[in-house]
C-alpha positions as a Markdown table, in Angstrom:
| # | Residue | x | y | z |
|---|---|---|---|---|
| 1 | Met | 102.8 | 3.6 | -89.4 |
| 2 | Ile | 101.6 | 2.6 | -85.9 |
| 3 | Ser | 103.6 | -0.2 | -84.5 |
| 4 | Lys | 102.1 | -3.1 | -82.6 |
| 5 | Asn | 104.0 | -1.9 | -79.5 |
| 6 | Asp | 102.4 | 1.5 | -79.7 |
| 7 | Ile | 98.9 | -0.1 | -80.0 |
| 8 | Lys | 99.7 | -2.3 | -77.0 |
| 9 | Ala | 100.9 | 0.6 | -74.9 |
| 10 | Ile | 97.9 | 2.8 | -75.8 |
| 11 | Ser | 95.5 | -0.1 | -75.1 |
| 12 | Val | 97.1 | -0.9 | -71.7 |
| 13 | Ile | 96.9 | 2.8 | -70.7 |
| 14 | Leu | 93.2 | 3.1 | -71.9 |
| 15 | Leu | 92.2 | -0.1 | -70.1 |
| 16 | Phe | 94.0 | 1.0 | -66.9 |
| 17 | Tyr | 92.2 | 4.3 | -66.9 |
| 18 | Ile | 88.8 | 2.7 | -67.6 |
| 19 | Leu | 89.5 | 0.3 | -64.7 |
| 20 | Ile | 90.4 | 2.9 | -62.2 |
| 21 | Glu | 87.5 | 5.1 | -63.3 |
| 22 | Cys | 85.2 | 2.2 | -62.6 |
| 23 | Ile | 86.4 | 1.9 | -59.0 |
| 24 | Gly | 86.2 | 5.6 | -58.5 |
| 25 | Ile | 89.8 | 6.8 | -58.8 |
| 26 | Thr | 89.8 | 9.6 | -61.3 |
| 27 | Cys | 93.6 | 10.3 | -61.0 |
| 28 | Pro | 96.0 | 7.7 | -59.7 |
| 29 | Ile | 98.7 | 10.3 | -58.9 |
| 30 | Lys | 96.2 | 12.4 | -56.9 |
| 31 | Phe | 94.8 | 9.3 | -55.2 |
| 32 | Leu | 98.2 | 8.1 | -54.1 |
| 33 | Thr | 99.8 | 11.4 | -53.2 |
| 34 | Gly | 97.0 | 13.9 | -52.7 |
| 35 | Ile | 98.8 | 16.2 | -55.2 |
| 36 | Ser | 97.3 | 16.9 | -58.6 |
| 37 | Cys | 99.2 | 15.9 | -61.7 |
| 38 | Ala | 99.9 | 18.1 | -64.7 |
| 39 | Gly | 97.0 | 16.5 | -66.5 |
| 40 | Cys | 94.5 | 17.1 | -63.7 |
| 41 | Gly | 91.1 | 18.2 | -65.1 |
| 42 | Met | 91.8 | 16.7 | -68.5 |
| 43 | Ser | 88.9 | 14.2 | -68.4 |
| 44 | Arg | 86.5 | 16.8 | -67.3 |
| 45 | Ala | 87.8 | 19.1 | -70.0 |
| 46 | Phe | 87.1 | 16.5 | -72.7 |
| 47 | Leu | 83.7 | 15.8 | -71.4 |
| 48 | Ser | 82.9 | 19.5 | -71.5 |
| 49 | Ala | 84.3 | 19.8 | -75.0 |
| 50 | Leu | 82.1 | 16.9 | -76.1 |
| 51 | Lys | 79.1 | 19.0 | -74.8 |
| 52 | Leu | 80.5 | 21.9 | -76.8 |
| 53 | Asp | 81.0 | 23.8 | -73.6 |
| 54 | Phe | 84.5 | 25.1 | -74.4 |
| 55 | Val | 84.6 | 27.7 | -71.6 |
| 56 | Ser | 84.3 | 24.9 | -69.0 |
| 57 | Ala | 86.7 | 22.8 | -71.0 |
| 58 | Phe | 89.4 | 25.5 | -70.9 |
| 59 | His | 88.6 | 26.0 | -67.2 |
| 60 | Phe | 89.2 | 22.3 | -66.3 |
| 61 | His | 92.4 | 22.2 | -68.4 |
| 62 | Pro | 93.6 | 24.8 | -70.8 |
| 63 | Leu | 95.7 | 22.4 | -72.8 |
| 64 | Phe | 93.0 | 19.7 | -73.4 |
| 65 | Trp | 93.1 | 20.4 | -77.1 |
| 66 | Leu | 96.8 | 19.6 | -77.3 |
| 67 | Val | 96.4 | 15.9 | -76.4 |
| 68 | Ile | 95.2 | 14.8 | -79.8 |
| 69 | Pro | 98.0 | 16.4 | -81.7 |
| 70 | Ala | 100.5 | 15.1 | -79.1 |
| 71 | Val | 99.2 | 11.5 | -79.6 |
| 72 | Leu | 99.5 | 11.9 | -83.3 |
| 73 | Ile | 103.0 | 13.3 | -83.0 |
| 74 | Phe | 103.9 | 10.4 | -80.8 |
| 75 | Ile | 102.4 | 7.8 | -83.2 |
| 76 | Phe | 104.2 | 9.2 | -86.2 |
| 77 | Lys | 107.4 | 10.1 | -84.4 |
| 78 | Asp | 109.5 | 8.2 | -86.9 |
| 79 | Lys | 108.2 | 10.4 | -89.7 |
| 80 | Ile | 108.6 | 13.7 | -87.9 |
| 81 | Pro | 112.2 | 15.0 | -88.0 |
| 82 | Phe | 111.6 | 17.5 | -85.2 |
| 83 | Phe | 109.8 | 15.0 | -82.8 |
| 84 | Lys | 112.1 | 15.8 | -79.9 |
| 85 | Ile | 111.5 | 19.5 | -80.2 |
| 86 | Cys | 107.7 | 18.9 | -80.3 |
| 87 | Phe | 108.0 | 16.6 | -77.3 |
| 88 | Ile | 110.0 | 19.2 | -75.3 |
| 89 | Val | 107.6 | 22.0 | -76.2 |
| 90 | Ile | 104.5 | 20.0 | -75.2 |
| 91 | Val | 106.0 | 18.8 | -71.9 |
| 92 | Ser | 107.2 | 22.4 | -71.2 |
| 93 | Leu | 103.7 | 23.8 | -71.8 |
| 94 | Phe | 102.1 | 21.2 | -69.5 |
| 95 | Leu | 104.7 | 22.0 | -66.8 |
| 96 | Ile | 104.2 | 25.8 | -67.1 |
| 97 | Val | 100.4 | 25.5 | -66.9 |
| 98 | Tyr | 100.7 | 23.1 | -64.0 |
| 99 | Leu | 103.0 | 25.4 | -62.0 |
| 100 | Ile | 100.8 | 28.4 | -62.7 |
| 101 | Arg | 97.7 | 26.5 | -61.6 |
| 102 | Met | 99.4 | 25.0 | -58.6 |
| 103 | Phe | 100.2 | 28.4 | -57.2 |
| 104 | Gln | 96.8 | 30.0 | -57.9 |
| 105 | Pro | 94.9 | 30.0 | -54.5 |
| 106 | Asn | 91.5 | 30.0 | -56.2 |
| 107 | Asp | 92.1 | 27.0 | -58.4 |
| 108 | Asn | 90.2 | 24.0 | -57.0 |
| 109 | Ile | 91.2 | 21.6 | -59.7 |
| 110 | Val | 95.0 | 21.5 | -59.2 |
| 111 | Val | 95.6 | 21.0 | -55.5 |
| 112 | Phe | 98.4 | 20.3 | -53.1 |
| 113 | Glu | 96.8 | 18.2 | -50.3 |
| 114 | Pro | 99.2 | 15.4 | -49.4 |
| 115 | Gln | 97.3 | 14.7 | -46.2 |
| 116 | Thr | 94.4 | 13.4 | -48.4 |
| 117 | Gly | 96.6 | 10.9 | -50.3 |
| 118 | Phe | 96.6 | 7.1 | -49.9 |
| 119 | Ile | 100.3 | 7.0 | -49.1 |
| 120 | Tyr | 100.0 | 9.6 | -46.4 |
| 121 | Ser | 97.1 | 7.7 | -44.8 |
| 122 | Ile | 99.2 | 4.4 | -44.8 |
| 123 | Ile | 102.2 | 6.1 | -43.3 |
| 124 | Asn | 100.0 | 7.9 | -40.8 |
| 125 | Arg | 98.5 | 4.6 | -39.7 |
| 126 | Leu | 101.9 | 2.9 | -39.4 |
| 127 | Ile | 103.2 | 5.7 | -37.2 |
| 128 | Gln | 100.2 | 5.7 | -34.9 |
């Protein structure tokens, strides 16, 4: 059963992402650091999947389909005896895909551009 704390946590996360989307920040990690996160492209992948454009969805993030089972596994973690193994596998898959995408020069979704991040611009202004 879903606990009240799980519902609160999911609600806070959803509200946070809706808020930052409204002000134009699509990824808080990329906004702050200029470096894409392991979930970068996930929103665009889901939007493509909703349009039944699965080729684009897999292009934006090849593990977009794994989010729903991961959320279900997290919600029912008390009933799943191998929860830790599932968690480790899912995190490992995201890290492997992230590293592969990070080192592909033609990938324009996952980027390493710290000079475009908010933190860099603040530090740069303080130094000057």
